[in-house]
Z-matrix of the N, CA and C atoms (Angstrom, degrees):
N
C 1 1.454
C 2 1.537 1 110.38
N 3 1.322 2 116.24 1 -46.84
C 4 1.460 3 119.71 2 -179.54
C 5 1.523 4 110.63 3 -65.13
N 6 1.339 5 116.34 4 -36.00
C 7 1.460 6 120.36 5 178.06
C 8 1.516 7 111.74 6 -61.45
N 9 1.344 8 116.46 7 -39.53
C 10 1.469 9 120.09 8 178.25
C 11 1.517 10 110.93 9 -65.55
N 12 1.320 11 116.89 10 -38.92
C 13 1.470 12 120.60 11 179.86
C 14 1.526 13 110.11 12 -65.32
N 15 1.327 14 116.42 13 -45.47
C 16 1.466 15 120.36 14 -179.77
C 17 1.525 16 110.16 15 -63.42
N 18 1.326 17 117.38 16 -44.05
C 19 1.462 18 120.05 17 -179.80
C 20 1.525 19 111.21 18 -67.11
N 21 1.319 20 117.44 19 -34.06
C 22 1.466 21 120.20 20 175.99
C 23 1.526 22 110.17 21 -63.92
N 24 1.316 23 117.08 22 -42.30
C 25 1.467 24 120.81 23 178.81
C 26 1.527 25 110.58 24 -65.24
N 27 1.332 26 116.89 25 -45.25
C 28 1.474 27 120.55 26 -179.83
C 29 1.524 28 110.54 27 -62.15
N 30 1.333 29 116.82 28 -46.85
C 31 1.465 30 119.37 29 -178.55
C 32 1.528 31 111.69 30 -68.55
N 33 1.330 32 117.91 31 -32.27
C 34 1.468 33 120.17 32 175.99
C 35 1.525 34 110.58 33 -65.85
N 36 1.324 35 116.18 34 -43.85
C 37 1.462 36 120.08 35 177.09
C 38 1.523 37 110.53 36 -61.54
N 39 1.332 38 116.95 37 -43.78
C 40 1.464 39 120.64 38 179.79
C 41 1.521 40 110.75 39 -64.01
N 42 1.330 41 117.29 40 -38.20
C 43 1.466 42 121.90 41 176.89
C 44 1.528 43 110.39 42 -58.26
N 45 1.327 44 116.18 43 -48.87
C 46 1.470 45 120.34 44 -179.08
C 47 1.527 46 110.61 45 -66.05
N 48 1.334 47 116.74 46 -42.33
C 49 1.461 48 121.13 47 179.34
C 50 1.529 49 111.11 48 -61.18
N 51 1.321 50 117.18 49 -44.27
C 52 1.466 51 120.18 50 179.96
C 53 1.527 52 111.75 51 -65.92
N 54 1.331 53 117.28 52 -37.39
C 55 1.469 54 119.39 53 176.54
C 56 1.527 55 111.11 54 -63.52
N 57 1.329 56 116.65 55 -41.54
C 58 1.469 57 119.90 56 179.23
C 59 1.524 58 110.55 57 -64.57
N 60 1.329 59 116.95 58 -45.65
C 61 1.466 60 120.47 59 -179.64
C 62 1.526 61 110.38 60 -64.90
N 63 1.339 62 117.52 61 -39.16
C 64 1.469 63 120.38 62 178.37
C 65 1.527 64 110.70 63 -63.26
N 66 1.330 65 117.14 64 -40.14
C 67 1.457 66 120.82 65 178.96
C 68 1.531 67 111.08 66 -65.81
N 69 1.324 68 116.47 67 -42.77
C 70 1.466 69 120.60 68 -179.64
C 71 1.526 70 110.82 69 -66.20
N 72 1.327 71 117.59 70 -36.74
C 73 1.466 72 122.04 71 -176.56
C 74 1.534 73 113.17 72 -79.85
N 75 1.317 74 118.72 73 -8.94
C 76 1.466 75 121.80 74 -172.73
C 77 1.534 76 112.73 75 -56.99
N 78 1.323 77 118.05 76 -44.70
C 79 1.468 78 120.96 77 -178.35
C 80 1.525 79 112.18 78 -69.65
N 81 1.308 80 117.23 79 -38.24
C 82 1.462 81 120.96 80 -176.46
C 83 1.519 82 113.93 81 -79.72
N 84 1.335 83 117.70 82 -43.38
C 85 1.455 84 121.45 83 -175.84
C 86 1.532 85 109.12 84 -149.09
N 87 1.337 86 117.59 85 90.73
C 88 1.462 87 119.94 86 -176.47
C 89 1.533 88 113.68 87 -63.07
N 90 1.324 89 117.77 88 -32.59
C 91 1.462 90 120.19 89 -179.61
C 92 1.534 91 110.71 90 -66.78
N 93 1.314 92 117.29 91 -45.59
C 94 1.462 93 120.98 92 176.56
C 95 1.525 94 110.58 93 -64.85
N 96 1.315 95 116.19 94 -37.26
C 97 1.454 96 120.69 95 177.91
C 98 1.526 97 111.06 96 -62.57
N 99 1.320 98 116.88 97 -41.92
C 100 1.464 99 120.88 98 177.70
C 101 1.529 100 110.79 99 -64.46
N 102 1.317 101 116.97 100 -40.70
C 103 1.461 102 121.33 101 177.95
C 104 1.530 103 110.89 102 -63.07
N 105 1.315 104 116.87 103 -41.49
C 106 1.463 105 120.66 104 177.45
C 107 1.530 106 111.37 105 -66.66
N 108 1.329 107 116.97 106 -37.32
C 109 1.465 108 120.08 107 177.50
C 110 1.530 109 110.55 108 -65.60
N 111 1.328 110 117.61 109 -39.19
C 112 1.468 111 120.36 110 176.57
C 113 1.528 112 111.02 111 -66.26
N 114 1.326 113 116.82 112 -36.52
C 115 1.465 114 119.91 113 175.29
C 116 1.528 115 110.43 114 -65.25
N 117 1.330 116 117.03 115 -34.27
C 118 1.466 117 120.52 116 176.18
C 119 1.523 118 110.47 117 -65.62
N 120 1.334 119 117.29 118 -40.40
C 121 1.468 120 120.71 119 177.09
C 122 1.529 121 109.66 120 -62.04
N 123 1.331 122 116.50 121 -38.76
C 124 1.462 123 120.05 122 177.07
C 125 1.527 124 111.08 123 -62.95
N 126 1.310 125 117.51 124 -39.63
C 127 1.465 126 119.97 125 177.50
C 128 1.524 127 110.63 126 -65.64
N 129 1.332 128 117.01 127 -37.23
C 130 1.461 129 119.95 128 175.55
C 131 1.524 130 110.35 129 -62.83
N 132 1.329 131 116.44 130 -39.23
C 133 1.468 132 120.15 131 178.38
C 134 1.522 133 110.56 132 -64.08
N 135 1.325 134 117.40 133 -37.04
C 136 1.464 135 120.65 134 176.50
C 137 1.526 136 110.89 135 -64.97
N 138 1.324 137 117.03 136 -41.44
C 139 1.466 138 120.56 137 176.90
C 140 1.525 139 109.86 138 -61.78
N 141 1.317 140 116.95 139 -44.56
C 142 1.464 141 121.38 140 178.61
C 143 1.526 142 110.51 141 -59.73
N 144 1.329 143 116.73 142 -40.79
C 145 1.465 144 120.46 143 179.68
C 146 1.529 145 110.97 144 -64.92
N 147 1.330 146 117.71 145 -42.73
C 148 1.460 147 119.60 146 -178.49
C 149 1.522 148 112.05 147 -70.11
N 150 1.315 149 117.93 148 -27.18
C 151 1.460 150 120.23 149 179.79
C 152 1.527 151 111.28 150 -83.12
N 153 1.347 152 117.76 151 -48.64
C 154 1.464 153 121.25 152 -172.81
C 155 1.524 154 114.50 153 -104.84
N 156 1.340 155 118.25 154 -7.04
C 157 1.463 156 123.27 155 -178.16
C 158 1.524 157 112.95 156 59.55
N 159 1.330 158 116.62 157 31.14
C 160 1.468 159 122.61 158 175.28
C 161 1.520 160 107.80 159 -133.10
N 162 1.309 161 116.00 160 145.64
C 163 1.463 162 121.53 161 178.37
C 164 1.522 163 109.83 162 -90.31
N 165 1.329 164 116.09 163 141.22
C 166 1.462 165 121.16 164 174.99
C 167 1.521 166 111.33 165 -83.01
N 168 1.329 167 116.00 166 -32.52
C 169 1.460 168 121.02 167 -175.42
C 170 1.520 169 110.18 168 -100.22
N 171 1.329 170 117.27 169 148.28
C 172 1.470 171 119.85 170 177.48
C 173 1.531 172 110.79 171 -69.99
N 174 1.343 173 117.41 172 160.86
C 175 1.475 174 120.52 173 -177.42
C 176 1.526 175 114.20 174 -60.98
N 177 1.317 176 118.08 175 -28.00
C 178 1.467 177 119.19 176 -178.39
C 179 1.530 178 112.30 177 -71.55
N 180 1.321 179 118.40 178 -11.97
C 181 1.469 180 121.39 179 175.76
C 182 1.532 181 112.75 180 -91.00
N 183 1.314 182 117.37 181 0.05
C 184 1.461 183 119.85 182 -176.75
C 185 1.533 184 113.83 183 -64.52
N 186 1.338 185 121.24 184 -31.56
C 187 1.473 186 117.81 185 174.06
C 188 1.534 187 112.83 186 -59.94
N 189 1.331 188 117.23 187 -34.82
C 190 1.473 189 119.44 188 174.29
C 191 1.526 190 110.69 189 -65.57
N 192 1.314 191 115.81 190 -34.62
C 193 1.461 192 120.50 191 177.05
C 194 1.525 193 110.28 192 -58.88
N 195 1.320 194 116.55 193 -39.22
C 196 1.466 195 120.00 194 179.22
C 197 1.533 196 111.32 195 -66.53
N 198 1.325 197 116.56 196 -37.48
C 199 1.472 198 119.95 197 176.84
C 200 1.529 199 109.84 198 -62.98
N 201 1.318 200 115.94 199 -43.85
C 202 1.463 201 119.64 200 -179.96
C 203 1.532 202 111.52 201 -68.03
N 204 1.322 203 116.98 202 -34.06
C 205 1.471 204 119.19 203 175.83
C 206 1.528 205 110.47 204 -65.91
N 207 1.331 206 116.75 205 -34.82
C 208 1.469 207 119.91 206 176.28
C 209 1.536 208 110.41 207 -65.23
N 210 1.327 209 116.51 208 -36.89
C 211 1.472 210 120.00 209 176.34
C 212 1.528 211 109.85 210 -62.85
N 213 1.333 212 116.30 211 -41.75
C 214 1.465 213 120.15 212 179.14
C 215 1.531 214 110.27 213 -64.33
N 216 1.338 215 116.96 214 -39.75
C 217 1.466 216 119.36 215 176.32
C 218 1.531 217 109.70 216 -61.96
N 219 1.329 218 117.19 217 -40.54
C 220 1.467 219 120.79 218 177.38
C 221 1.517 220 111.92 219 -62.22
N 222 1.328 221 116.89 220 -42.82
C 223 1.473 222 120.57 221 177.35
C 224 1.533 223 109.81 222 -62.64
N 225 1.327 224 116.25 223 -44.23
C 226 1.469 225 119.95 224 179.15
C 227 1.519 226 112.23 225 -63.05
N 228 1.334 227 116.70 226 -42.17
C 229 1.470 228 119.76 227 177.18
C 230 1.529 229 111.34 228 -65.27
N 231 1.331 230 116.37 229 -38.88
C 232 1.464 231 119.86 230 176.39
C 233 1.519 232 111.47 231 -61.31
N 234 1.336 233 116.63 232 -42.99
C 235 1.464 234 120.31 233 177.14
C 236 1.524 235 110.99 234 -62.67
N 237 1.325 236 116.18 235 -41.75
C 238 1.461 237 120.65 236 -178.89
C 239 1.525 238 111.26 237 -64.17
N 240 1.318 239 116.84 238 -48.35
C 241 1.470 240 120.87 239 -179.74
C 242 1.527 241 110.70 240 -64.93
N 243 1.326 242 116.46 241 -43.44
C 244 1.465 243 121.26 242 178.82
C 245 1.525 244 110.53 243 -58.55
N 246 1.330 245 116.25 244 -45.63
C 247 1.467 246 118.92 245 -178.10
C 248 1.522 247 111.73 246 -69.57
N 249 1.329 248 117.98 247 -36.40
C 250 1.467 249 119.97 248 178.95
C 251 1.529 250 111.98 249 -68.71
N 252 1.320 251 116.89 250 -39.33
C 253 1.467 252 120.16 251 -178.99
C 254 1.526 253 111.25 252 -69.04
N 255 1.324 254 117.28 253 -48.13
C 256 1.459 255 119.76 254 -173.39
C 257 1.520 256 113.89 255 -85.69
N 258 1.318 257 118.16 256 -13.53
C 259 1.467 258 119.18 257 178.85
C 260 1.528 259 110.90 258 -65.54
N 261 1.325 260 117.06 259 -30.61
C 262 1.468 261 120.19 260 178.80
C 263 1.534 262 111.60 261 -65.41
N 264 1.328 263 117.10 262 -30.29
C 265 1.470 264 120.88 263 -178.43
C 266 1.524 265 112.80 264 -92.43
N 267 1.331 266 116.66 265 -38.76
C 268 1.465 267 121.48 266 -176.96
C 269 1.526 268 108.17 267 -125.05
N 270 1.297 269 116.57 268 98.83
C 271 1.466 270 119.77 269 -178.84
C 272 1.526 271 109.07 270 -84.52
N 273 1.317 272 116.07 271 77.19
C 274 1.463 273 120.76 272 -179.89
C 275 1.523 274 109.28 273 -118.01
N 276 1.322 275 114.95 274 168.99
C 277 1.467 276 121.03 275 179.60
C 278 1.521 277 111.69 276 -65.69
N 279 1.352 278 117.42 277 -27.14
C 280 1.464 279 120.99 278 -177.45
C 281 1.527 280 111.13 279 -61.03
N 282 1.312 281 117.12 280 -46.11
C 283 1.465 282 120.06 281 -177.57
C 284 1.525 283 111.53 282 -74.35
N 285 1.324 284 116.59 283 -30.37
C 286 1.472 285 119.04 284 172.93
C 287 1.524 286 109.99 285 -65.38
N 288 1.320 287 116.26 286 -42.32
C 289 1.466 288 119.96 287 179.33
C 290 1.526 289 110.91 288 -65.09
N 291 1.326 290 116.95 289 -41.08
C 292 1.470 291 119.37 290 177.03
C 293 1.521 292 111.31 291 -60.15
N 294 1.316 293 115.45 292 -41.55
C 295 1.463 294 119.72 293 179.44
C 296 1.524 295 110.36 294 -63.59
N 297 1.325 296 116.56 295 -45.72
C 298 1.463 297 120.02 296 -178.69
C 299 1.529 298 112.76 297 -69.61
N 300 1.320 299 118.02 298 -30.95
C 301 1.466 300 120.42 299 -179.13
C 302 1.521 301 112.90 300 -83.26
N 303 1.311 302 117.36 301 -27.63
C 304 1.467 303 119.23 302 -177.10
C 305 1.524 304 112.02 303 -70.10
N 306 1.306 305 117.65 304 -35.17
C 307 1.467 306 120.52 305 -177.30
C 308 1.530 307 111.83 306 -64.79
N 309 1.349 308 120.68 307 -48.79
C 310 1.473 309 118.42 308 177.16
C 311 1.531 310 113.33 309 -64.71
N 312 1.327 311 117.81 310 -31.14
C 313 1.468 312 119.95 311 178.12
C 314 1.522 313 110.00 312 -64.96
N 315 1.317 314 117.04 313 -45.81
C 316 1.469 315 120.66 314 178.32
C 317 1.526 316 110.03 315 -63.30
N 318 1.323 317 116.53 316 -43.66
C 319 1.468 318 120.74 317 -179.19
C 320 1.528 319 111.35 318 -62.69
N 321 1.328 320 116.87 319 -44.34
C 322 1.463 321 120.77 320 -178.23
C 323 1.524 322 111.42 321 -63.33
N 324 1.322 323 117.26 322 -44.21
C 325 1.466 324 120.19 323 179.77
C 326 1.526 325 110.98 324 -66.90
N 327 1.326 326 117.01 325 -39.52
C 328 1.465 327 120.25 326 177.83
C 329 1.520 328 110.69 327 -64.75
N 330 1.312 329 116.51 328 -41.21
C 331 1.466 330 119.93 329 178.67
C 332 1.526 331 111.43 330 -65.46
N 333 1.332 332 117.60 331 -36.65
C 334 1.468 333 120.15 332 176.29
C 335 1.525 334 111.00 333 -62.20
N 336 1.316 335 117.16 334 -39.56
C 337 1.465 336 120.49 335 178.66
C 338 1.523 337 110.18 336 -66.45
N 339 1.321 338 117.08 337 -43.54
C 340 1.466 339 120.47 338 179.97
C 341 1.522 340 110.74 339 -65.66
N 342 1.323 341 117.64 340 -41.61
C 343 1.469 342 120.85 341 -179.84
C 344 1.518 343 111.60 342 -65.75
N 345 1.316 344 118.05 343 -31.46
C 346 1.458 345 120.91 344 -179.19
C 347 1.519 346 110.78 345 -65.50
N 348 1.317 347 116.87 346 -32.12
C 349 1.460 348 121.40 347 -177.95
C 350 1.523 349 112.32 348 -80.76
N 351 1.321 350 119.10 349 -13.61
C 352 1.457 351 122.01 350 -177.98
C 353 1.518 352 110.88 351 -87.69
N 354 1.330 353 114.63 352 157.04
C 355 1.458 354 120.84 353 175.81
C 356 1.523 355 107.53 354 -72.10
N 357 1.341 356 118.03 355 136.37
C 358 1.462 357 118.89 356 -179.80
C 359 1.525 358 111.31 357 -65.00
N 360 1.303 359 115.30 358 148.50
C 361 1.459 360 121.09 359 -179.82
C 362 1.521 361 110.74 360 -71.57
N 363 1.329 362 114.71 361 148.95
C 364 1.462 363 119.51 362 172.88
C 365 1.524 364 107.46 363 -74.82
N 366 1.325 365 116.75 364 149.75
C 367 1.464 366 117.97 365 179.23
C 368 1.526 367 110.33 366 -60.50
N 369 1.296 368 116.22 367 136.34
C 370 1.461 369 119.98 368 -179.07
C 371 1.523 370 110.13 369 -80.85
N 372 1.328 371 116.80 370 147.83
C 373 1.464 372 119.39 371 177.70
C 374 1.521 373 109.70 372 -68.48
N 375 1.318 374 117.26 373 157.99
C 376 1.466 375 119.15 374 -179.91
C 377 1.526 376 110.40 375 -62.15
N 378 1.313 377 115.64 376 143.57
C 379 1.465 378 120.53 377 -177.34
C 380 1.521 379 112.55 378 -87.01
N 381 1.311 380 117.74 379 -12.38
C 382 1.455 381 121.07 380 -179.74
C 383 1.522 382 108.06 381 -82.93
N 384 1.308 383 116.79 382 128.49
C 385 1.461 384 120.06 383 179.29
C 386 1.526 385 109.01 384 -71.10
N 387 1.314 386 115.55 385 131.02
C 388 1.454 387 120.04 386 179.65
C 389 1.521 388 109.91 387 -80.48
N 390 1.305 389 116.76 388 146.33
C 391 1.460 390 120.64 389 179.39
C 392 1.523 391 109.80 390 -68.63
N 393 1.313 392 116.39 391 135.83
C 394 1.466 393 119.80 392 179.59
C 395 1.517 394 111.52 393 -101.69
N 396 1.302 395 117.55 394 -17.76
C 397 1.466 396 120.36 395 178.77
C 398 1.519 397 108.30 396 -138.80
N 399 1.303 398 115.61 397 149.07
C 400 1.456 399 120.82 398 178.52
C 401 1.520 400 107.70 399 -98.76
N 402 1.302 401 116.15 400 128.32
C 403 1.460 402 120.65 401 -178.60
C 404 1.524 403 108.57 402 -105.61
N 405 1.318 404 116.29 403 135.82
C 406 1.460 405 122.12 404 176.61
C 407 1.523 406 108.38 405 -116.23
N 408 1.309 407 114.16 406 143.82
C 409 1.456 408 119.09 407 175.40
C 410 1.522 409 107.33 408 -94.51
N 411 1.315 410 115.89 409 121.38
C 412 1.461 411 120.72 410 -178.93
C 413 1.521 412 107.76 411 -114.63
N 414 1.327 413 115.05 412 127.51
C 415 1.459 414 119.64 413 177.29
C 416 1.532 415 109.06 414 -77.73
N 417 1.312 416 116.81 415 146.46
C 418 1.471 417 118.50 416 175.67
C 419 1.527 418 110.51 417 -63.12
N 420 1.345 419 116.23 418 149.61
C 421 1.465 420 121.66 419 -175.66
C 422 1.522 421 111.28 420 -61.49
N 423 1.323 422 116.98 421 -37.69
C 424 1.457 423 120.71 422 -179.27
C 425 1.525 424 110.52 423 -60.85
N 426 1.328 425 117.03 424 -42.24
C 427 1.465 426 121.56 425 -179.92
C 428 1.522 427 110.79 426 -65.40
N 429 1.317 428 117.91 427 -37.45
C 430 1.459 429 121.56 428 179.80
C 431 1.516 430 110.36 429 -69.85
N 432 1.326 431 117.18 430 -40.45
C 433 1.470 432 120.47 431 -179.15
C 434 1.519 433 111.87 432 -69.15
N 435 1.328 434 117.65 433 -31.11
C 436 1.460 435 120.47 434 179.10
C 437 1.518 436 111.90 435 -69.00
N 438 1.282 437 117.30 436 -20.93
C 439 1.461 438 120.28 437 179.06
C 440 1.521 439 107.52 438 -82.19
N 441 1.302 440 116.39 439 100.77
C 442 1.460 441 122.64 440 -172.66
C 443 1.529 442 112.63 441 -63.48
N 444 1.313 443 117.55 442 -35.39
C 445 1.468 444 119.00 443 -179.08
C 446 1.514 445 110.99 444 -60.42
N 447 1.327 446 116.46 445 -46.26
C 448 1.460 447 119.96 446 -176.86
C 449 1.523 448 110.33 447 -62.50
N 450 1.328 449 116.08 448 -44.24
C 451 1.462 450 120.08 449 -178.82
C 452 1.518 451 109.43 450 -65.88
N 453 1.328 452 117.60 451 -41.93
C 454 1.450 453 121.27 452 179.76
C 455 1.530 454 110.56 453 -62.62
N 456 1.297 455 117.61 454 -44.33
C 457 1.452 456 121.13 455 179.27
C 458 1.519 457 110.72 456 -60.83
N 459 1.313 458 115.94 457 -41.36
C 460 1.453 459 120.13 458 -179.79
C 461 1.525 460 109.79 459 -64.64
N 462 1.338 461 116.66 460 -39.36
C 463 1.459 462 119.97 461 179.36
C 464 1.523 463 110.55 462 -68.38
N 465 1.322 464 117.86 463 -35.83
C 466 1.460 465 120.51 464 179.66
C 467 1.524 466 111.09 465 -66.66
N 468 1.299 467 118.57 466 -36.07
C 469 1.453 468 121.43 467 179.90
C 470 1.521 469 111.96 468 -68.60
N 471 1.324 470 117.66 469 -40.00
C 472 1.456 471 120.80 470 -176.06
C 473 1.517 472 111.98 471 -97.36
N 474 1.244 473 118.64 472 -10.01
C 475 1.445 474 122.80 473 -170.87
C 476 1.452 475 114.63 474 -87.65
């Protein structure tokens, strides 16, 4: 459960990051910008899968998913290299944050590629133990007889 939450957060961050980069790249290289926007849509699909456990895209589109995951790995590696190179010159929180954020992004995309190649798991049986016997609460006869209303009602029905 915690793993799904962490991966949802990582993929949501990557989705937003890819949208920002696609917007910035639009003037310089529209084709690359479109590719980054499609990779962002793929990250949104991953978030949707982790939240609802359903895929938005059909299985025949999964090879494209792998291409987009490779783009995400490239973005993560770019962030990692950028932060390692410039951290030596500018020791600020920004480059530390880039370093810390790039590693989970690379890991998440790599794990998505590895999971795609595996056979899907069979649905697990419910973890709640089902009741095997039905228990009834029975009041003692003395307690029932002491309740005059119940006895009176019973006498009125048969009387």
